[in-house]
C-alpha positions in Angstrom: -5.5 33.4 22.3 -8.2 35.8 22.1 -11.6 35.4 19.8 -10.8 38.5 17.8 -12.4 38.5 14.5 -9.9 39.1 11.5 -11.0 41.3 9.1 -8.1 42.4 6.7 -5.0 40.8 5.5 -2.2 42.1 7.8 -4.2 40.9 10.6 -4.6 37.4 9.0 -1.1 36.8 8.5 -0.2 37.6 11.6 -2.8 35.4 13.5 -1.3 32.7 11.2 1.9 33.2 12.4 0.8 32.8 16.2 -1.1 29.5 15.5 1.8 28.1 13.7 3.6 28.5 17.2 0.6 27.3 19.1 0.7 23.5 21.0 -1.1 20.7 18.9 -4.5 20.2 20.7 -7.7 18.1 20.4 -10.9 19.2 20.1 -12.0 17.1 23.1 -8.8 18.0 25.5 -9.7 22.2 24.3 -13.5 21.8 25.2 -12.4 20.0 28.8 -9.7 23.4 29.2 -12.5 25.4 28.9 -15.2 23.8 30.9 -17.8 23.5 28.4 -17.8 19.3 28.9 -16.8 16.7 31.3 -14.5 13.8 31.6 -17.6 11.4 31.0 -19.4 13.7 28.4 -16.3 13.4 26.5 -16.0 9.5 27.0 -19.6 8.9 26.2 -19.0 10.8 22.8 -16.1 8.9 22.1 -18.5 5.8 22.6 -21.0 7.4 20.2 -18.1 8.0 17.7 -16.9 4.3 17.7 -21.0 3.7 16.3 -20.4 6.2 13.6 -17.0 6.7 12.7 -17.7 8.7 9.9 -19.1 11.6 12.1 -16.1 14.1 13.9 -16.2 14.2 17.7 -17.1 17.9 17.4 -19.9 17.1 15.5 -20.9 14.3 17.7 -20.9 16.4 20.7 -23.1 19.1 19.4 -25.5 16.3 17.9 -25.9 15.1 21.6 -26.5 18.7 22.6 -23.4 18.5 25.2 -22.2 21.7 23.4 -23.6 24.3 21.2 -21.6 25.4 17.8 -21.2 28.7 18.9 -19.1 26.7 22.0 -17.3 24.3 19.1 -16.3 27.8 17.3 -15.2 29.2 20.7 -12.8 26.3 21.7 -11.4 26.3 17.7 -10.4 29.6 18.1 -9.5 30.2 21.7 -7.5 26.9 22.8 -6.7 25.2 18.9 -5.4 28.9 17.4 -7.5 29.1 14.3 -8.2 32.4 13.2 -11.9 33.8 13.1 -12.2 35.5 9.9 -15.3 37.7 9.3 -16.5 36.8 5.7 -18.8 40.1 5.1 -15.8 42.4 6.1 -12.6 40.4 5.1 -11.6 41.4 0.8 -10.6 38.0 -0.4 -8.0 38.4 -3.4 -8.8 37.7 -6.4 -6.1 35.3 -7.3 -7.4 32.9 -4.3 -10.8 33.1 -5.9 -9.4 31.8 -9.3 -8.0 28.9 -7.6 -11.4 27.6 -6.8 -14.4 28.5 -9.0 -17.7 29.9 -7.8 -20.0 26.5 -8.2 -16.9 24.3 -6.2 -16.7 27.0 -3.7 -20.3 27.0 -3.1 -20.8 23.5 -3.3 -18.3 22.9 -1.0 -19.2 26.1 1.4 -15.8 27.4 1.7 -14.4 30.6 1.1 -10.9 31.3 -0.4 -8.9 34.3 1.1 -5.8 35.1 -0.1 -2.3 32.9 -1.2 0.2 32.8 2.1 3.5 31.0 1.9 2.6 28.7 -1.1 -0.8 27.7 0.1 -4.1 28.6 0.0 -5.7 30.0 3.0 -9.3 28.8 2.8 -12.1 29.3 5.3 -14.7 26.9 6.5 -17.2 26.4 9.3 -15.4 23.9 10.7 -11.1 23.2 9.9 -11.0 20.0 11.9 -13.6 18.1 10.6 -14.2 18.9 7.2 -10.6 16.6 6.1 -12.6 15.6 2.9 -13.8 19.1 1.9 -9.9 20.3 2.4 -9.0 17.1 0.2 -11.1 17.8 -2.6 -10.2 22.0 -2.7 -6.5 20.9 -2.9 -7.4 18.4 -5.7 -9.1 21.7 -7.5 -6.5 24.6 -6.4 -3.5 21.7 -6.9 -1.9 23.5 -4.2 -1.8 22.7 -0.2 -4.8 24.5 2.0 -4.3 26.1 5.0 -7.8 26.1 6.7 -9.1 29.1 9.2 -12.3 29.5 10.6 -15.1 31.5 8.9 -17.8 33.3 10.5 -20.8 34.3 8.3 -24.6 34.6 8.2 -24.9 34.2 4.5 -22.2 32.6 2.7 -23.7 32.5 -0.9 -24.4 36.1 -0.8 -20.6 36.3 0.6 -19.5 34.0 -2.2 -21.7 35.5 -5.2 -20.6 39.2 -4.4 -16.5 38.0 -4.2 -16.5 36.3 -7.3 -19.0 38.7 -9.2 -15.8 41.1 -8.9 -13.7 39.1 -10.7 -16.0 37.9 -13.5 -16.4 34.4 -12.4 -20.1 33.9 -11.1 -21.5 30.6 -11.9 -24.6 30.1 -13.4 -27.6 29.2 -11.4 -28.0 25.7 -10.9 -30.3 23.5 -8.6 -28.7 23.0 -5.3 -27.7 19.4 -4.7 -28.2 17.9 -1.5 -24.7 16.7 -0.3 -26.6 15.1 3.0 -23.6 15.8 5.6 -21.1 18.3 4.8 -19.0 16.3 7.3 -18.7 12.9 5.4 -16.0 11.6 2.9 -16.1 12.7 -0.7 -19.4 10.6 -1.6 -18.8 8.4 -4.5 -21.3 5.8 -6.1 -20.5 2.4 -7.3 -21.4 3.2 -10.7 -19.5 1.3 -13.5 -15.8 2.9 -14.3 -16.8 2.9 -17.9 -20.0 5.1 -17.1 -17.9 7.5 -15.3 -15.5 7.9 -18.2 -18.5 8.5 -20.7 -19.4 11.0 -17.9 -15.9 12.8 -18.2 -15.9 12.5 -21.8 -19.4 14.4 -22.0 -18.0 17.3 -19.5 -15.1 18.0 -21.8 -16.8 17.8 -25.1 -19.4 20.0 -23.6 -17.0 22.4 -22.0 -14.6 22.5 -25.1 -16.5 25.1 -27.4 -16.7 27.7 -24.1 -13.1 27.3 -23.4 -10.1 26.3 -24.9 -9.7 23.7 -21.9 -11.9 23.1 -19.5 -11.4 23.9 -15.4 -10.7 20.9 -13.7 -13.5 21.7 -11.4 -16.3 21.1 -13.9 -15.2 17.3 -14.2 -13.7 17.2 -10.6 -16.3 14.6 -8.9 -16.8 12.3 -11.7 -13.3 12.3 -11.8 -12.9 11.5 -7.9 -15.7 9.2 -8.2 -14.0 7.3 -11.0 -10.6 6.9 -9.0 -12.4 5.8 -6.1 -14.7 3.3 -8.3 -11.2 2.2 -9.9 -9.3 1.1 -6.7 -12.4 -0.6 -5.4 -12.6 -2.5 -8.7 -9.1 -3.3 -8.7 -9.2 -5.0 -5.1 -12.8 -6.7 -6.0 -10.8 -8.3 -8.9 -8.0 -9.3 -7.0 -5.5 -7.5 -8.4 -2.3 -6.8 -6.7 -1.0 -3.3 -8.7 -2.8 -0.4 -10.4 -0.7 1.4 -12.9 -1.3 4.5 -14.2 0.8 5.4 -17.6 0.7 8.6 -19.1 1.8 9.8 -22.7 2.6 12.6 -24.4 0.4 14.7 -27.1 -3.2 13.3 -28.0 -2.3 9.8 -26.4 -4.4 8.4 -23.9 -3.9 8.0 -20.4 -3.3 4.1 -19.9 -4.6 2.6 -16.7 -3.5 -1.3 -16.1 -4.0 -4.0 -13.6 -1.9 -6.5 -12.5 -3.3 -9.7 -11.7 -2.4 -13.0 -10.8 1.2 -11.5 -12.0 0.4 -10.2 -15.4 -0.6 -6.7 -16.6 -4.5 -6.2 -18.0 -5.4 -3.1 -20.0 -8.7 -1.9 -17.4 -9.2 1.7 -19.1 -8.2 4.6 -21.2 -8.7 8.2 -20.2 -8.7 11.3 -22.7 -5.3 13.4 -22.2 -6.6 16.0 -21.3 -7.2 14.3 -17.7 -3.6 12.8 -17.2 -2.3 15.3 -14.8 -5.5 15.4 -12.7 -5.5 11.9 -12.2 -1.8 11.9 -11.2 -2.1 15.4 -9.0 -5.7 13.5 -7.5 -3.5 10.7 -6.3 -1.0 12.7 -5.0 -3.2 14.4 -2.7 -5.0 11.1 -1.9 -1.3 10.1 -0.4 -0.3 13.6 0.9 2.5 14.0 -1.9 4.1 17.5 -3.0 1.5 18.0 -6.0 3.9 20.4 -7.7 7.0 18.4 -7.7 7.2 16.8 -11.0 11.2 16.1 -11.3 11.6 13.4 -8.7 9.9 9.9 -8.0 8.2 10.4 -4.6 6.5 7.4 -2.4 3.6 7.6 -0.2 0.5 5.7 1.4 -3.5 6.0 0.8 -5.6 4.7 3.7 -8.7 4.0 1.5 -11.0 4.0 4.5 -10.7 7.5 4.8 -13.0 7.9 1.5 -15.4 4.7 2.3 -15.1 3.9 6.0 -16.3 0.4 4.7 -13.2 -0.5 2.6 -10.4 -1.6 5.0 -7.8 -1.0 1.5 -4.2 0.3 1.9 -2.4 1.4 -1.0 1.5 1.9 -1.2 1.7 4.8 -4.1 5.1 5.6 -6.0 5.1 8.1 -8.7 7.7 8.1 -11.3 8.8 11.0 -14.0 9.0 9.8 -17.3 9.4 12.2 -20.6 7.9 15.5 -21.8 7.3 16.3 -17.6 4.8 13.7 -17.2 4.8 11.2 -14.5 3.6 7.4 -14.2 1.9 6.4 -10.9 2.0 2.7 -9.4 -0.1 2.0 -6.6 0.4 -1.5 -4.6 -2.9 -2.9 -3.0 -2.2 -3.8 0.3 -5.7 -4.7 1.2 -6.7 -5.8 4.7 -2.8 -5.5 5.4 -3.1 -9.0 7.8 -0.8 -11.6 7.6 -1.7 -15.2 6.4 -1.4 -18.2 8.4 1.9 -20.2 7.6 0.7 -23.1 6.9 -1.9 -21.3 3.6 1.6 -19.9 2.3 1.7 -23.6 0.0 5.0 -24.9 1.2 5.4 -28.9 1.0 5.1 -30.8 4.0 8.9 -31.1 4.8 9.2 -27.5 4.0 6.6 -26.3 6.3 8.0 -28.6 9.3 11.5 -27.5 8.6 10.8 -23.8 8.5 8.2 -24.0 11.3 11.4 -25.5 13.1 14.3 -22.9 12.0 11.5 -19.7 13.1 10.8 -21.4 16.5 14.6 -21.5 17.6 15.0 -18.8 20.6 18.1 -17.2 18.2 19.8 -17.3 14.6 19.1 -15.6 10.9 16.3 -16.8 9.2 16.4 -15.4 5.4 13.5 -15.4 2.7 14.9 -14.5 -0.7 13.8 -13.8 -3.9 13.0 -11.3 -6.7 10.8 -8.4 -6.0 7.1 -9.1 -5.6 7.3 -13.0 -4.9 6.0 -12.7 -1.5 8.7 -12.4 0.8 7.5 -9.9 2.9 4.0 -12.0 3.3 6.0 -15.0 4.2 8.2 -13.3 7.1 4.6 -11.8 8.2 3.2 -15.5 8.2 6.4 -16.6 10.6 6.2 -13.9 12.8 2.3 -14.9 13.2 3.5 -18.2 14.2 5.7 -16.7 17.0 4.1 -13.6 18.0 2.9 -14.3 21.9 2.6 -12.1 24.6 6.0 -13.7 26.0 7.6 -12.4 23.1 9.1 -8.7 22.1 9.2 -8.7 18.5 10.2 -5.3 16.5 10.4 -5.0 12.7 11.9 -2.4 10.9 10.4 -1.9 7.2 10.4 0.5 4.2 7.1 0.6 3.8 5.2 -1.4 6.3 2.5 -3.4 4.5 1.1 -5.9 7.3 0.3 -5.2 10.4 -0.7 -7.4 13.3 -0.8 -6.6 17.2 1.8 -7.4 19.3 4.5 -6.2 16.7 6.4 -3.2 17.6 6.9 -1.5 13.8 8.8 1.0 12.2 9.0 2.8 8.8 12.7 3.4 8.2 13.7 6.7 6.3 16.7 6.7 4.4 16.2 10.4 3.4 16.5 11.4 7.0 19.8 9.0 7.2 17.3 6.7 9.3 18.4 3.2 7.6 18.0 -0.4 8.2 21.5 -0.9 9.9 20.2 2.0 12.6 17.2 0.6 13.0 18.7 -2.9 13.9 21.4 -1.1 16.5 18.7 0.5 18.1 16.3 -2.3 18.3 19.6 -4.5 20.0 19.3 -1.9 22.9 15.4 -2.0 23.1 15.6 -5.5 24.6 14.1 -7.7 21.8 13.3 -11.3 21.3 12.9 -10.9 17.5 13.7 -8.8 15.1 12.4 -8.5 11.5 14.6 -6.5 8.7 12.6 -5.9 5.8 15.3 -6.0 3.6 19.4 -6.7 3.6 20.5 -4.1 1.5 24.1 -3.3 2.3 27.0 -4.9 4.1 26.2 -2.7 6.9 22.9 -4.2 7.7 23.9 -7.5 7.0 26.6 -7.3 9.6 24.6 -6.0 11.8 21.8 -8.6 11.3 24.6 -11.4 11.7 25.9 -9.7 15.1 22.0 -9.5 16.9 21.6 -13.0 15.6 24.9 -14.3 17.5 23.8 -12.0 20.8 21.2 -13.9 21.5 18.2 -12.7 19.2 16.4 -14.4 15.8 16.6 -12.3 13.1 14.5 -12.6 10.3 14.7 -10.7 6.7 14.7 -10.4 3.0 17.6 -10.4 0.2 17.3 -10.4 -3.5 18.7 -13.5 -4.9 17.7 -16.2 -7.3 18.1 -19.3 -5.1 18.9 -20.4 -1.6 22.8 -21.2 -2.1 23.5 -18.1 -4.0 22.6 -16.1 -1.2 25.1 -17.5 0.9 27.5 -16.9 -1.6 26.2 -13.1 -2.1 26.4 -12.2 1.5 30.3 -13.8 1.6 30.8 -11.8 -1.7 29.6 -8.9 0.3 32.5 -9.2 3.1 30.9 -11.4 5.7 33.0 -13.3 8.0 32.8 -16.6 7.0 32.9 -18.3 10.5 30.2 -15.5 12.2 27.7 -16.5 9.5 28.1 -19.8 9.3 27.3 -20.2 12.8 24.6 -17.3 12.9 22.6 -18.8 10.0 19.2 -21.7 10.3 18.0 -21.2 6.8 17.4 -19.8 3.8 14.1 -20.1 2.2 13.8 -19.0 -1.9 10.7 -18.1 -3.3 8.7 -17.4 -6.9 4.5 -17.3 -7.4 3.0 -18.9 -10.0 -0.5 -19.1 -11.3 -2.6 -21.4 -10.0 -5.3 -23.0 -12.3 -9.0 -22.0 -12.4 -10.6 -24.7 -9.5 -13.9 -24.0 -11.4 -13.2 -24.6 -14.7 -9.8 -27.2 -14.2 -9.8 -30.5 -16.2 -7.6 -34.0 -15.8 -6.7 -36.6 -17.7 -4.0 -39.7 -17.5 -0.7 -38.3 -18.4 0.7 -39.6 -21.2 4.4 -41.5 -21.0 6.1 -38.4 -22.9 4.5 -35.7 -20.5 5.7 -38.3 -17.4 9.3 -38.6 -19.3 9.2 -34.9 -19.8 8.4 -33.8 -15.9 11.0 -36.4 -15.2 13.8 -35.0 -17.1 13.2 -31.1 -15.8 13.0 -32.5 -12.4 16.1 -35.2 -12.2 18.3 -32.2 -14.2 19.4 -30.8 -10.8 20.5 -34.1 -9.6 23.8 -34.3 -12.2 25.5 -37.4 -12.3 23.2 -39.1 -9.6 20.2 -39.0 -12.7 19.8 -42.4 -13.3 17.2 -45.0 -14.8 16.8 -46.3 -11.2 16.6 -42.9 -9.5 14.0 -42.2 -12.0 11.8 -45.5 -11.6 12.0 -44.5 -7.7 10.7 -40.7 -8.7 8.1 -41.8 -10.8 7.1 -44.3 -8.2 6.8 -42.1 -5.3 4.8 -39.6 -7.8 2.6 -42.1 -8.4 2.0 -42.9 -5.0 1.3 -39.4 -3.8 -0.6 -37.9 -6.9 -1.4 -41.0 -8.9 -5.2 -41.5 -9.7 -6.0 -45.4 -10.3 -2.1 -45.7 -10.6 -2.2 -43.1 -13.0 -0.4 -39.9 -13.0 -2.8 -36.8 -14.3 -2.6 -33.9 -16.7 -4.5 -30.9 -15.6 -5.9 -28.2 -17.9 -8.0 -25.2 -17.4 -10.1 -24.2 -20.6 -11.2 -20.8 -19.0 -14.4 -20.0 -17.2 -16.5 -16.2 -16.0 -14.9 -17.2 -12.8 -11.0 -16.8 -14.0 -12.3 -14.1 -16.9 -11.6 -17.2 -19.5 -8.0 -17.0 -18.5 -7.7 -20.5 -16.9 -5.7 -19.3 -14.0 -7.1 -17.9 -10.4 -4.9 -16.8 -7.6 -1.2 -17.8 -7.0 0.6 -20.0 -5.1 4.4 -20.2 -4.0 6.9 -22.4 -4.9 9.7 -22.7 -2.7 13.7 -24.1 -1.9 14.4 -24.2 1.7 18.3 -24.8 3.0 18.5 -25.8 6.5 21.9 -25.4 7.7 23.5 -28.4 9.1 27.1 -29.3 9.8 28.5 -30.2 6.5 26.6 -27.0 4.8 28.1 -25.0 7.8 31.6 -26.7 7.2 31.5 -25.9 3.2 30.5 -21.9 4.3 33.4 -21.5 6.5 35.6 -23.0 3.5 34.3 -20.4 1.2 32.4 -23.1 -0.8 30.6 -22.1 -4.2 27.0 -22.1 -4.7 27.0 -25.5 -6.8 28.4 -27.1 -4.0 26.2 -26.1 -1.6 23.3 -26.9 -3.6 24.6 -30.4 -4.1 25.6 -30.9 -0.8 21.9 -29.6 0.6 20.1 -32.0 -2.1 21.5 -34.7 -0.5 20.4 -33.9 2.7 16.8 -33.7 1.3 16.4 -30.2 -0.3 14.4 -29.8 -3.2 15.0 -26.6 -5.9 12.5 -24.3 -7.0 11.9 -26.4 -10.3 11.4 -29.5 -8.1 8.6 -28.0 -5.8 6.8 -26.6 -8.7 6.8 -30.0 -10.7 5.2 -31.0 -7.8 2.7 -28.6 -7.5 2.2 -29.5 -11.5 1.8 -33.4 -10.3 -0.8 -32.3 -7.7 -2.9 -29.9 -10.5 -2.1 -26.4 -8.7 -0.8 -25.0 -11.9 1.1 -25.9 -15.2 4.4 -26.8 -16.0 4.8 -23.8 -18.6 4.0 -21.4 -15.0 6.8 -23.2 -13.3 9.6 -22.9 -16.1 8.6 -19.5 -16.3 9.5 -18.7 -12.6 12.6 -20.9 -12.4 15.6 -21.8 -14.0 16.8 -25.5 -12.9 
């Protein structure tokens, strides 16, 4: 493409069309192809960029003195296809200028040019390296941006003349030093409550002048508030952020889910509910204009704050009155947890480890949404993830990453389902396959087939207990003989809140409290619940959990470490059913869940309720927590 200056809208449309057909190139490759840098200089710049990850590659080369800004501009035009627009001559469209106010355009050093194909064509000095600026303009304009290269000696003067023609010249204010426009959006660590006060002041100050304040008058505070909100949620150990919009003059409520419970964190003025949702959508590259259908996305927060390795899974849900709710799942560092740190009992840990060490077969992890199933499977994968194994995973979405895994994101909208991913994996010479969830009969059958052909298959399922998992899969039409042969183990789990270790207190348990625990524990044994059996269980408890020959009762009064709740963190309670000859025979005969449970308990399995009671006796949680997450 020739480096010709664009001075008219017709030329710009033509150049944009040409650019859309050009192959994608990297700035380093473009500079090398023009002979402006050598491979050694590029390698040195890449090493320098690793030390300064916030500085783009082009800017790094300029700072090193390898290329000039003029050479960088030439590469952007000739090899990367960006139209070069002479801003002194180009007639900016009024509708484009109104999308971004004069003050914001001057602060960001950008020039809105025209609307094209539902996008805002925006001129900047470096379209490749100004991602943060583009994000902020998309937030202000509430539409996608199409960047082009602008050439101008006095941008402030050009902006003043252009906005003067549409009657939107900003009042002169002291110029704010943004330090480096290449950096991600700056935000301080000011408390969210302080930022909220700023928002409300800006709103009240702007209200007399106009009916509704423009977004740009408060975008900086709002962006900082959302960034601070995410950091505070991560710092407090929250698992989810809920943004709930209500119609009329009702405030937008933001709640954190911490240790499984929702707490109100903040309430925003109603005039900002759309802007908050729009900002979140921009951060995860969702369609801002689509409010009728739910959308899913992901935020890599290190883009906005490089020192914080946080990822968020985002889901938007349409509600009444044309509003939307947003739920963000915090994935933190997205690193797996060691298997022995999940809270498994000694027996369950040994047997589960033995199951995942097997060369082929199927291991299932079951429970409701949010019970930590995916975390458990990734912990199992971390145990067996060695250079000698090829491990494929199909997930929706990919929440946890670890080196060595070949991870695939499924997308049902393009018919890339778990079942199709499974079939593709089988042809890719795997040793281990992990399927995010068995949602239908096709996926279940494919998983069983893969396990019978010499592969270890790990997956999750939404069922209430380990024995019920077997009956559900049989009800889905699985062949009982193939299924019985393939299944190695089923791990059912729940999460319960832990007593705060800083304020937990203990005292000798009363006989009534011990009898209550025994009644709950022995209920699952049915006819085997005899006085002799209870005495044997009580003696075992005293031996393992007793202090001076007495069982203890644990309580937490609340302190600053747990926000006066008495609970901090969560631990899993588990129910592990390992397949044996007797259980396989029952599965092949189509036995009911109750029969499978009785047989498994005779072989040593303990129910969710029983495993939870063991953690109550150890001082990890309370009986109320266990009862709230398990039936029997």
